[in-house]
C-alpha positions as CSV (number, residue, x, y, z in Angstrom):
1,M,0.0,0.0,0.0
2,I,1.1,3.5,-0.9
3,P,0.2,6.4,1.3
4,A,-0.9,9.4,-0.5
5,I,-2.7,12.8,0.3
6,V,-5.6,14.6,-1.4
7,T,-3.9,18.0,-1.9
8,D,-6.7,20.3,-0.9
9,E,-7.1,18.5,2.4
10,L,-3.8,19.7,3.3
11,S,-3.7,23.2,1.4
12,D,-5.7,24.9,-1.3
13,S,-2.3,25.5,-2.8
14,P,-1.0,22.3,-4.5
15,E,2.7,23.5,-4.3
16,T,2.4,23.7,-0.5
17,A,0.7,20.4,-0.3
18,F,3.3,18.7,-2.3
19,E,6.2,20.4,-0.2
20,L,4.7,19.3,3.1
21,G,3.7,15.7,1.7
22,L,7.3,15.3,0.5
23,E,8.8,16.4,4.0
24,W,6.6,13.6,5.5
25,G,7.8,11.0,3.0
26,V,4.6,11.2,0.8
27,R,5.1,11.2,-3.1
28,H,1.7,10.2,-4.2
29,F,-1.0,12.8,-4.5
30,E,-4.7,13.1,-5.4
31,L,-5.9,16.2,-7.1
32,R,-9.3,17.8,-6.6
33,G,-9.2,21.4,-5.7
34,M,-7.0,24.3,-6.4
35,H,-7.6,27.6,-4.6
36,D,-11.3,28.3,-5.4
37,A,-11.5,26.0,-8.4
38,R,-11.8,22.3,-9.0
39,V,-9.8,20.4,-11.5
40,P,-9.7,20.2,-14.6
41,R,-11.7,23.7,-14.7
42,L,-8.8,25.8,-13.8
43,S,-7.7,29.1,-15.3
44,P,-4.8,28.9,-17.6
45,T,-2.4,30.2,-15.1
46,Q,-3.6,27.7,-12.5
47,R,-3.3,24.9,-14.9
48,R,0.3,26.1,-16.0
49,R,1.4,26.4,-12.4
50,L,0.1,23.1,-11.4
51,L,1.5,21.0,-14.1
52,R,4.9,22.8,-13.4
53,A,4.7,21.9,-9.8
54,I,4.0,18.3,-10.6
55,R,7.1,18.2,-12.7
56,D,9.3,20.3,-10.5
57,F,8.4,18.5,-7.3
58,D,8.8,15.1,-9.1
59,V,5.5,13.9,-7.6
60,R,3.1,11.2,-8.8
61,I,-0.6,11.9,-9.3
62,S,-2.7,8.9,-8.3
63,A,-6.0,10.1,-9.2
64,I,-8.0,13.3,-10.1
65,S,-11.4,14.0,-8.7
66,P,-13.5,16.6,-10.8
67,G,-16.9,15.8,-9.2
68,L,-17.8,14.0,-12.3
69,F,-21.5,12.7,-12.0
70,K,-21.8,14.0,-8.4
71,I,-25.1,15.4,-9.5
72,P,-28.7,14.3,-9.5
73,L,-29.9,12.0,-12.3
74,P,-32.8,13.7,-14.2
75,P,-36.0,12.0,-14.2
76,D,-37.1,10.5,-17.6
77,S,-39.5,13.4,-18.0
78,A,-40.7,16.5,-16.1
79,Q,-43.4,16.6,-13.6
80,S,-46.5,18.1,-14.9
81,S,-49.4,20.4,-13.3
82,N,-52.6,21.8,-14.4
83,L,-51.3,25.2,-13.1
84,A,-49.3,26.8,-16.0
85,W,-46.8,28.6,-13.8
86,M,-46.1,25.4,-11.8
87,D,-45.8,23.4,-15.0
88,R,-43.2,25.8,-16.2
89,E,-41.2,25.6,-12.9
90,F,-41.3,21.8,-13.4
91,H,-40.1,21.8,-16.9
92,D,-37.5,24.3,-16.1
93,A,-36.1,22.4,-13.3
94,W,-35.9,19.2,-15.4
95,A,-34.3,20.9,-18.3
96,D,-31.6,22.3,-16.2
97,A,-30.9,18.9,-14.7
98,E,-30.6,17.6,-18.3
99,A,-28.4,20.4,-19.3
100,L,-26.1,19.7,-16.3
101,L,-25.8,16.1,-17.1
102,R,-24.8,16.9,-20.7
103,D,-22.3,19.2,-19.6
104,H,-20.6,16.5,-17.5
105,V,-21.0,13.9,-20.3
106,E,-20.0,16.0,-23.2
107,R,-17.7,18.6,-21.8
108,L,-16.4,17.8,-18.1
109,L,-15.7,14.2,-18.9
110,P,-13.5,14.7,-21.9
111,E,-11.9,17.7,-20.1
112,S,-11.0,15.5,-17.1
113,L,-9.7,12.8,-19.3
114,E,-7.3,15.3,-21.1
115,F,-6.2,16.7,-17.6
116,A,-5.6,13.2,-16.3
117,V,-3.4,12.5,-19.2
118,A,-1.6,15.9,-18.8
119,S,-0.9,15.4,-15.1
120,G,0.0,11.8,-15.3
121,A,-2.9,10.7,-13.3
122,Q,-3.5,6.9,-13.1
123,H,-7.1,7.1,-12.2
124,L,-10.1,9.4,-12.9
125,I,-12.6,9.3,-9.9
126,A,-16.3,9.6,-10.8
127,F,-19.5,9.3,-8.8
128,S,-22.8,7.4,-9.4
129,F,-25.3,10.4,-9.3
130,H,-27.1,11.6,-6.2
131,R,-30.4,9.4,-5.5
132,G,-32.5,12.7,-4.9
133,G,-34.1,11.2,-1.7
134,R,-34.9,7.9,-3.3
135,P,-34.0,4.7,-1.1
136,S,-30.8,3.0,-1.4
137,G,-31.0,0.0,-3.9
138,R,-30.5,-0.9,-7.5
139,A,-29.6,2.0,-9.6
140,P,-31.6,3.1,-12.6
141,G,-30.3,1.6,-15.9
142,R,-29.4,5.2,-17.2
143,V,-26.7,5.4,-14.4
144,A,-25.1,2.4,-15.7
145,D,-25.4,3.5,-19.3
146,V,-23.6,6.7,-18.6
147,L,-20.9,5.2,-16.5
148,A,-20.4,2.6,-19.4
149,H,-19.9,5.4,-21.9
150,A,-17.4,7.2,-19.5
151,A,-15.5,4.0,-19.1
152,E,-15.2,3.4,-22.8
153,L,-13.8,6.9,-23.3
154,A,-11.5,6.5,-20.4
155,Q,-10.0,3.3,-21.6
156,S,-9.5,5.0,-25.1
157,A,-7.3,7.5,-23.0
158,N,-5.4,4.8,-21.1
159,V,-7.0,6.2,-17.9
160,S,-8.6,4.0,-15.2
161,L,-12.2,5.1,-14.4
162,I,-13.0,4.5,-10.7
163,I,-16.4,5.2,-8.9
164,E,-16.2,6.6,-5.4
165,N,-18.9,5.1,-3.1
166,E,-20.6,8.0,-1.8
167,E,-23.5,8.5,0.9
168,S,-26.8,9.4,-0.8
169,H,-25.5,8.1,-4.1
170,W,-26.5,4.9,-6.0
171,A,-23.1,3.5,-5.4
172,N,-22.9,3.8,-1.6
173,T,-22.3,0.4,0.0
174,G,-19.7,-2.1,-1.0
175,A,-22.4,-4.4,-2.4
176,L,-24.4,-1.8,-4.3
177,S,-21.2,-0.3,-5.7
178,A,-20.1,-3.8,-6.9
179,A,-23.6,-4.4,-8.4
180,L,-23.7,-1.1,-10.3
181,I,-20.3,-1.8,-11.8
182,A,-21.5,-5.3,-12.8
183,A,-24.5,-3.9,-14.4
184,T,-22.3,-1.6,-16.6
185,G,-20.3,-4.5,-18.1
186,A,-17.4,-2.1,-18.2
187,P,-13.8,-2.1,-16.9
188,I,-14.6,0.2,-14.0
189,G,-12.9,-0.1,-10.6
190,I,-13.9,1.4,-7.1
191,N,-12.5,4.2,-5.0
192,W,-13.3,2.5,-1.7
193,D,-14.4,4.9,1.1
194,P,-15.2,2.9,4.1
195,A,-16.5,6.0,6.0
196,N,-18.9,6.9,3.3
197,A,-20.1,3.3,3.3
198,L,-20.6,3.5,7.1
199,I,-22.7,6.6,6.8
200,D,-25.2,4.8,4.5
201,G,-25.7,1.9,6.7
202,D,-22.9,-0.4,5.5
203,T,-20.4,-2.3,7.8
204,P,-17.5,-1.3,5.6
205,W,-15.3,-4.1,6.9
206,P,-15.7,-7.0,6.7
207,D,-19.1,-7.0,4.8
208,G,-18.9,-3.9,2.4
209,Y,-15.2,-4.7,1.5
210,A,-16.0,-8.4,1.0
211,A,-18.5,-7.6,-1.6
212,C,-16.2,-5.2,-3.5
213,R,-12.6,-6.2,-2.8
214,H,-12.0,-7.4,-6.3
215,L,-12.7,-4.0,-7.5
216,V,-10.7,-1.8,-5.1
217,R,-8.2,0.4,-7.0
218,N,-7.9,3.4,-4.7
219,V,-8.8,3.9,-1.1
220,H,-9.8,7.1,0.9
221,F,-8.8,7.2,4.6
222,K,-11.1,9.1,6.9
223,D,-13.3,8.0,9.7
224,A,-16.9,8.7,10.9
225,R,-19.6,8.0,13.4
226,V,-23.3,7.5,13.0
227,H,-25.5,8.3,15.8
228,A,-28.6,6.6,17.0
229,D,-30.8,9.1,15.3
230,N,-28.9,8.5,12.0
231,S,-27.1,11.7,12.1
232,W,-23.3,11.4,11.5
233,E,-20.0,13.1,11.9
234,L,-16.6,13.0,10.6
235,L,-14.1,12.2,13.4
236,A,-10.3,11.5,13.5
237,D,-11.0,8.3,15.0
238,G,-14.6,6.9,14.6
239,D,-16.4,3.6,14.0
240,V,-14.6,2.4,10.8
241,D,-12.7,-0.9,11.7
242,W,-9.6,0.6,10.0
243,A,-7.3,-2.0,11.8
244,G,-9.5,-4.9,10.2
245,Q,-9.6,-3.0,6.9
246,V,-5.8,-2.3,6.6
247,M,-5.1,-5.9,7.5
248,A,-7.5,-7.0,4.8
249,L,-5.9,-4.8,2.2
250,E,-2.5,-6.2,3.1
251,E,-3.7,-9.9,3.1
252,D,-5.1,-9.2,-0.4
253,G,-1.8,-7.7,-1.5
254,Y,-3.3,-4.5,-2.3
255,A,-0.7,-2.3,-3.9
256,G,-2.4,0.9,-4.8
257,C,-2.8,4.2,-2.8
258,V,-4.5,4.9,0.3
259,A,-5.2,8.7,0.3
260,M,-5.6,10.7,3.4
261,E,-8.9,12.6,3.2
262,P,-9.8,13.5,6.9
263,H,-12.2,16.3,6.0
264,L,-11.2,18.1,9.4
265,W,-9.8,21.2,10.5
266,P,-7.2,22.4,11.2
267,S,-6.0,21.0,7.7
268,V,-2.3,20.4,8.3
269,A,-2.6,18.8,11.8
270,S,-5.5,16.6,10.6
271,V,-3.8,15.2,7.5
272,R,-0.6,14.7,9.5
273,N,-2.4,12.8,12.2
274,A,-4.3,10.7,9.6
275,L,-1.1,9.8,7.9
276,S,0.5,8.9,11.5
277,R,-2.5,6.7,12.3
278,F,-2.5,5.0,8.8
279,N,1.3,4.3,9.0
280,A,0.8,2.9,12.5
281,L,-1.8,0.4,11.4
282,K,0.0,-0.5,8.2
283,N,3.2,-1.3,10.2
284,N,1.5,-3.0,13.2
């Protein structure tokens, strides 16, 4: 296993994140945000500085996460109403959702693949569409179709498409993530986030991981706790059995990255503590 850091968890400046990470012995990084933008939609100056920093610091980009398909899936058609003004609102909302989906498929996807190649990223992280309040379960066929199309384009670019399991999305637990990928029939892996699985009711290890272990290509390291009222919070040390999870990854011969993504403040201390915790578990 290779320790990695999601750069904007450490600093909005990738240069600063690279410098600190290298001081801590980390050479692999995941790109998501830069200042107030998210890759790949950077200004020309931001893009130039970022690619220059990757080269000059001689770091490895394990993955990029542009927020691809982290949006609601539009319904098949707009709601209707006998009231003209409400009918128009329903139609406009549906049309906006369709336009956002087209933007992701027709523009953000190819932009992300081009940036992945330019930055040397191995993986492109995508999501599985927000469920929009619908219960967890089998994803609509359109989700699998869109992901299969994205995987085909990624394969042509020699980039690995991986789906992050995310709370409130169709791929949330280990089992449902694996089922969705099977439904695509495409070469897609999983960006395994045990804390996200926990939040949506999974037992990440051993149950969730057992269902998707053959698909895991990247791992996010953070922790969470779900309370009796189903509210949840992120913690430095929560209810994910990270000792068991790290042991299982080692037993499976997992050789990919485990990226520090604590989602906590203060940023530098939180990432440093997460890295120390992971290294202790790995070396135990």
